[in-house]
N, CA, C and O atoms as a DFTB+ gen file, in Angstrom:
352 C
 N C O
     1  1      60.272     -47.941     -79.770
     2  2      60.697     -48.660     -78.930
     3  2      62.028     -49.134     -78.718
     4  3      62.318     -49.797     -77.723
     5  1      63.075     -48.742     -79.847
     6  2      64.329     -49.248     -79.696
     7  2      64.883     -47.626     -79.017
     8  3      65.827     -47.554     -78.229
     9  1      64.240     -46.637     -79.411
    10  2      64.824     -45.486     -78.452
    11  2      64.906     -45.748     -76.914
    12  3      65.838     -45.449     -76.168
    13  1      63.494     -46.496     -76.535
    14  2      63.580     -46.538     -75.187
    15  2      64.697     -47.302     -74.772
    16  3      65.308     -47.073     -73.728
    17  1      64.989     -48.255     -75.615
    18  2      66.242     -49.691     -75.335
    19  2      67.368     -48.576     -75.543
    20  3      68.204     -48.972     -74.731
    21  1      67.814     -47.631     -76.023
    22  2      68.948     -46.931     -75.889
    23  2      69.208     -45.891     -74.589
    24  3      70.262     -45.711     -73.979
    25  1      67.849     -45.248     -74.364
    26  2      67.916     -44.411     -73.025
    27  2      68.337     -44.905     -72.055
    28  3      69.120     -44.469     -71.211
    29  1      67.502     -46.435     -72.200
    30  2      67.957     -47.396     -70.658
    31  2      69.164     -47.532     -70.645
    32  3      69.655     -47.171     -69.576
    33  1      69.955     -47.944     -71.463
    34  2      71.528     -48.169     -71.632
    35  2      72.240     -47.012     -71.318
    36  3      73.369     -46.993     -70.828
    37  1      71.488     -45.954     -71.641
    38  2      72.665     -44.508     -71.357
    39  2      72.508     -44.272     -69.971
    40  3      73.475     -44.223     -69.211
    41  1      70.938     -44.074     -69.483
    42  2      71.230     -43.877     -68.248
    43  2      71.197     -45.101     -67.312
    44  3      70.729     -45.183     -66.177
    45  1      71.747     -45.939     -67.992
    46  2      71.952     -47.055     -67.185
    47  2      73.759     -46.948     -66.811
    48  3      74.434     -47.331     -65.856
    49  1      74.060     -46.268     -68.026
    50  2      75.735     -45.923     -68.053
    51  2      76.110     -45.250     -66.803
    52  3      76.886     -45.441     -65.867
    53  1      75.129     -44.274     -67.223
    54  2      75.196     -42.697     -66.250
    55  2      75.170     -42.950     -64.461
    56  3      76.002     -42.462     -63.697
    57  1      74.159     -43.711     -64.104
    58  2      73.915     -44.414     -63.125
    59  2      75.124     -45.502     -62.681
    60  3      75.542     -45.431     -61.526
    61  1      75.474     -46.132     -63.255
    62  2      76.781     -46.813     -62.775
    63  2      77.615     -45.918     -62.718
    64  3      77.939     -45.762     -61.540
    65  1      78.137     -45.243     -63.380
    66  2      79.326     -44.525     -63.683
    67  2      79.222     -43.672     -62.183
    68  3      80.167     -43.671     -61.393
    69  1      77.960     -42.966     -61.924
    70  2      78.026     -42.167     -60.857
    71  2      78.142     -43.342     -59.561
    72  3      78.352     -42.842     -58.457
    73  1      78.036     -44.680     -59.609
    74  2      77.954     -45.596     -58.455
    75  2      79.306     -45.631     -58.576
    76  3      79.670     -44.743     -57.805
    77  1      80.130     -46.036     -58.995
    78  2      81.425     -45.790     -59.518
    79  2      82.203     -45.033     -58.430
    80  3      82.853     -45.422     -57.460
    81  1      81.871     -43.646     -58.994
    82  2      82.308     -42.500     -58.514
    83  2      82.215     -42.287     -56.880
    84  3      83.037     -41.678     -56.195
    85  1      81.221     -42.825     -56.502
    86  2      80.749     -42.768     -54.913
    87  2      81.927     -43.551     -54.156
    88  3      82.322     -43.172     -53.054
    89  1      82.284     -44.293     -54.596
    90  2      83.198     -45.533     -54.197
    91  2      84.668     -44.955     -54.154
    92  3      85.185     -44.245     -55.016
    93  1      85.216     -45.384     -53.025
    94  2      86.710     -44.481     -53.000
    95  2      87.849     -45.568     -53.871
    96  3      87.520     -46.754     -53.845
    97  1      88.737     -45.332     -54.387
    98  2      89.544     -46.296     -55.044
    99  2      89.219     -46.307     -56.612
   100  3      88.656     -45.419     -57.252
   101  1      89.724     -47.562     -57.083
   102  2      90.050     -48.251     -57.990
   103  2      88.840     -49.332     -58.275
   104  3      88.968     -50.304     -57.530
   105  1      87.698     -49.429     -59.150
   106  2      87.059     -50.455     -59.106
   107  2      87.740     -51.712     -60.556
   108  3      88.212     -51.321     -61.624
   109  1      87.626     -52.772     -60.252
   110  2      88.270     -53.576     -60.901
   111  2      87.048     -54.325     -61.540
   112  3      86.791     -55.428     -61.057
   113  1      86.114     -53.779     -62.759
   114  2      84.935     -53.580     -63.156
   115  2      84.946     -53.183     -64.707
   116  3      85.626     -52.252     -65.137
   117  1      84.326     -53.787     -65.304
   118  2      84.446     -53.816     -67.096
   119  2      82.710     -52.614     -67.206
   120  3      81.645     -52.588     -66.590
   121  1      83.123     -52.078     -67.970
   122  2      82.378     -50.930     -68.500
   123  2      80.870     -51.703     -68.817
   124  3      79.869     -51.079     -68.463
   125  1      80.716     -52.793     -69.351
   126  2      79.478     -53.268     -69.301
   127  2      78.646     -54.019     -68.148
   128  3      77.448     -54.262     -67.999
   129  1      79.732     -54.262     -67.442
   130  2      78.738     -54.533     -66.254
   131  2      78.717     -53.599     -65.363
   132  3      78.011     -53.843     -64.384
   133  1      79.462     -52.239     -65.388
   134  2      78.929     -51.314     -64.802
   135  2      77.714     -50.616     -65.130
   136  3      77.116     -49.947     -64.287
   137  1      77.188     -50.786     -66.727
   138  2      76.169     -50.477     -67.310
   139  2      75.324     -51.199     -66.728
   140  3      74.598     -50.719     -65.857
   141  1      75.246     -52.623     -67.133
   142  2      73.897     -53.518     -66.293
   143  2      73.773     -53.235     -64.706
   144  3      72.695     -53.014     -64.154
   145  1      74.850     -53.267     -64.137
   146  2      74.380     -52.997     -62.579
   147  2      73.744     -51.263     -62.798
   148  3      72.602     -51.035     -62.399
   149  1      74.295     -50.501     -63.230
   150  2      73.677     -49.335     -63.324
   151  2      72.143     -49.221     -63.937
   152  3      71.197     -48.525     -63.569
   153  1      72.260     -50.093     -64.921
   154  2      69.949     -50.166     -65.867
   155  2      69.813     -51.031     -64.321
   156  3      69.014     -50.318     -63.715
   157  1      70.118     -51.991     -63.547
   158  2      69.311     -52.856     -62.681
   159  2      68.874     -51.783     -61.348
   160  3      67.917     -51.950     -60.592
   161  1      69.819     -50.710     -61.314
   162  2      69.974     -50.011     -59.546
   163  2      68.523     -49.057     -60.338
   164  3      67.416     -49.034     -59.800
   165  1      68.803     -48.398     -61.554
   166  2      67.719     -47.388     -61.784
   167  2      66.491     -47.848     -61.669
   168  3      65.710     -47.117     -61.061
   169  1      65.919     -49.294     -62.260
   170  2      64.674     -50.245     -62.004
   171  2      64.295     -50.285     -61.016
   172  3      63.158     -49.942     -60.693
   173  1      65.313     -50.796     -60.140
   174  2      65.035     -51.061     -58.449
   175  2      64.834     -49.538     -58.025
   176  3      63.737     -49.314     -57.513
   177  1      65.734     -48.405     -58.152
   178  2      65.288     -47.292     -57.463
   179  2      64.090     -46.641     -58.159
   180  3      63.979     -45.483     -57.756
   181  1      63.177     -46.956     -59.035
   182  2      62.276     -46.594     -59.711
   183  2      61.285     -47.305     -58.962
   184  3      60.378     -46.642     -58.459
   185  1      61.313     -48.760     -58.779
   186  2      60.471     -49.408     -58.056
   187  2      60.431     -48.829     -56.720
   188  3      59.386     -48.529     -56.142
   189  1      61.390     -48.709     -56.339
   190  2      61.205     -48.162     -54.339
   191  2      60.309     -46.752     -54.498
   192  3      59.235     -46.537     -53.935
   193  1      61.004     -45.867     -55.386
   194  2      60.230     -44.369     -55.043
   195  2      58.766     -44.526     -55.747
   196  3      57.875     -43.740     -55.423
   197  1      58.540     -45.485     -56.655
   198  2      57.098     -45.607     -56.943
   199  2      56.404     -46.053     -56.020
   200  3      55.298     -45.559     -55.801
   201  1      56.997     -47.304     -55.113
   202  2      56.500     -47.372     -54.216
   203  2      55.991     -46.442     -52.911
   204  3      54.955     -46.417     -52.246
   205  1      57.061     -45.804     -52.892
   206  2      56.757     -44.210     -51.820
   207  2      55.894     -43.388     -52.602
   208  3      56.167     -42.288     -52.121
   209  1      55.123     -43.195     -53.394
   210  2      54.301     -42.301     -54.478
   211  2      55.235     -41.282     -54.376
   212  3      54.883     -40.252     -53.802
   213  1      56.603     -41.387     -54.919
   214  2      57.188     -40.613     -55.703
   215  2      57.024     -40.278     -56.975
   216  3      57.019     -41.191     -57.801
   217  1      56.831     -38.725     -57.473
   218  2      56.381     -38.995     -58.813
   219  2      57.076     -37.361     -59.458
   220  3      56.868     -36.412     -58.702
   221  1      57.704     -37.106     -60.517
   222  2      58.381     -35.909     -60.933
   223  2      57.111     -34.854     -61.978
   224  3      57.214     -34.491     -63.149
   225  1      56.229     -34.661     -61.193
   226  2      55.242     -34.094     -61.856
   227  2      55.695     -32.707     -62.432
   228  3      55.043     -32.367     -63.419
   229  1      56.752     -31.762     -61.994
   230  2      57.152     -30.536     -61.768
   231  2      57.975     -30.694     -63.291
   232  3      58.322     -29.801     -64.064
   233  1      58.131     -32.093     -63.393
   234  2      59.311     -31.589     -64.934
   235  2      60.982     -31.202     -64.324
   236  3      61.330     -30.915     -63.179
   237  1      61.611     -31.299     -65.293
   238  2      62.863     -31.020     -64.984
   239  2      63.889     -32.339     -64.552
   240  3      63.602     -33.406     -65.093
   241  1      64.690     -32.333     -63.911
   242  2      65.891     -33.305     -63.570
   243  2      65.494     -34.221     -62.521
   244  3      65.634     -33.675     -61.426
   245  1      65.010     -35.514     -62.426
   246  2      64.540     -36.145     -61.326
   247  2      65.860     -36.691     -60.595
   248  3      66.459     -37.726     -60.887
   249  1      66.191     -35.762     -59.562
   250  2      67.199     -35.684     -59.009
   251  2      67.434     -36.631     -57.703
   252  3      68.492     -37.160     -57.361
   253  1      66.025     -36.707     -56.996
   254  2      65.641     -38.090     -56.630
   255  2      66.304     -39.318     -56.847
   256  3      67.125     -39.963     -56.195
   257  1      65.677     -39.490     -58.047
   258  2      65.883     -40.889     -58.470
   259  2      67.007     -41.044     -58.812
   260  3      67.450     -42.186     -58.938
   261  1      67.723     -40.012     -59.038
   262  2      69.277     -40.287     -59.862
   263  2      69.720     -40.605     -58.511
   264  3      69.815     -41.813     -58.293
   265  1      70.033     -39.772     -57.487
   266  2      70.685     -40.139     -56.219
   267  2      70.454     -41.329     -55.919
   268  3      71.467     -42.027     -55.965
   269  1      69.287     -41.987     -55.551
   270  2      69.077     -43.162     -54.968
   271  2      69.439     -44.364     -56.156
   272  3      70.057     -45.365     -55.794
   273  1      69.130     -44.247     -57.208
   274  2      69.851     -45.328     -58.510
   275  2      71.384     -45.129     -58.130
   276  3      71.934     -46.230     -58.141
   277  1      72.133     -44.253     -57.847
   278  2      73.362     -43.996     -58.024
   279  2      73.753     -44.714     -56.602
   280  3      74.757     -45.423     -56.672
   281  1      73.168     -44.642     -55.436
   282  2      73.577     -45.307     -54.325
   283  2      73.244     -47.132     -54.377
   284  3      73.925     -48.035     -53.890
   285  1      71.925     -47.216     -55.169
   286  2      71.778     -48.465     -55.352
   287  2      73.127     -49.321     -56.362
   288  3      73.370     -50.517     -56.199
   289  1      73.693     -48.665     -57.123
   290  2      74.654     -48.751     -58.087
   291  2      75.907     -49.206     -57.355
   292  3      76.581     -50.225     -57.508
   293  1      76.053     -48.092     -56.447
   294  2      77.538     -48.563     -56.004
   295  2      77.277     -50.059     -54.620
   296  3      78.044     -50.950     -54.258
   297  1      76.052     -49.756     -54.260
   298  2      76.007     -51.109     -53.314
   299  2      75.792     -52.475     -54.344
   300  3      75.672     -53.607     -53.875
   301  1      75.762     -52.181     -55.861
   302  2      75.508     -53.585     -56.305
   303  2      76.751     -53.583     -57.201
   304  3      76.784     -54.557     -57.953
   305  1      77.986     -52.565     -57.334
   306  2      79.266     -52.931     -57.517
   307  2      79.899     -53.238     -56.632
   308  3      80.829     -53.869     -57.134
   309  1      80.069     -53.207     -55.235
   310  2      80.376     -53.657     -53.788
   311  2      80.216     -55.232     -54.134
   312  3      81.141     -56.000     -54.397
   313  1      78.616     -55.591     -54.064
   314  2      78.078     -56.604     -54.222
   315  2      78.725     -57.344     -55.099
   316  3      78.847     -58.486     -54.654
   317  1      79.140     -57.230     -56.020
   318  2      79.859     -57.743     -57.593
   319  2      81.349     -57.987     -57.361
   320  3      81.899     -59.015     -57.755
   321  1      81.988     -57.007     -56.708
   322  2      83.337     -57.104     -56.232
   323  2      83.385     -58.219     -55.349
   324  3      84.398     -58.915     -55.410
   325  1      82.416     -58.555     -54.471
   326  2      82.631     -59.632     -53.173
   327  2      82.568     -60.882     -53.867
   328  3      83.458     -61.730     -53.786
   329  1      81.071     -61.061     -54.848
   330  2      80.939     -62.587     -55.507
   331  2      81.945     -62.847     -56.034
   332  3      82.545     -63.907     -55.852
   333  1      82.462     -61.578     -57.074
   334  2      83.552     -62.470     -57.722
   335  2      84.768     -62.293     -57.658
   336  3      85.549     -62.476     -58.592
   337  1      85.092     -61.865     -56.392
   338  2      86.489     -61.783     -55.621
   339  2      87.222     -60.531     -56.266
   340  3      88.417     -60.393     -56.005
   341  1      86.779     -59.880     -56.848
   342  2      87.629     -58.296     -57.246
   343  2      87.657     -57.572     -56.339
   344  3      86.811     -57.363     -55.470
   345  1      88.941     -57.022     -56.547
   346  2      89.347     -56.010     -55.596
   347  2      88.350     -54.546     -55.837
   348  3      88.552     -53.833     -56.820
   349  1      87.349     -54.242     -54.888
   350  2      86.863     -53.049     -54.723
   351  2      86.512     -52.197     -53.910
   352  3      86.074     -51.115     -54.299
C-alpha cells in the first residue's frame, strides 16, 4: 500500500517534469504542483488508454502511457497557468 503511493508520486513527478519539458520557456509553477498535475495526467492517460484497450502485455517500458501522460501534463500545466494567471 505505502509502496504504491510512493511509486504513484514518483511517476507523477516524472510525468509532470516531462510535461514541463515539452512546453517552451520557463514555467512559474512549484514542484509540488508539477507532481500533482503529473499524477492526475498519468491517471487520466491510463483511463484513456484503458478505454482504447491498450495494455502492456509484453512488459518493458510502457512508452505510450508515458507519452500520453506527458502530453496531458503539459496541457494541465497550461490550464493551471491560465487559471492562476501565472506566466506559462
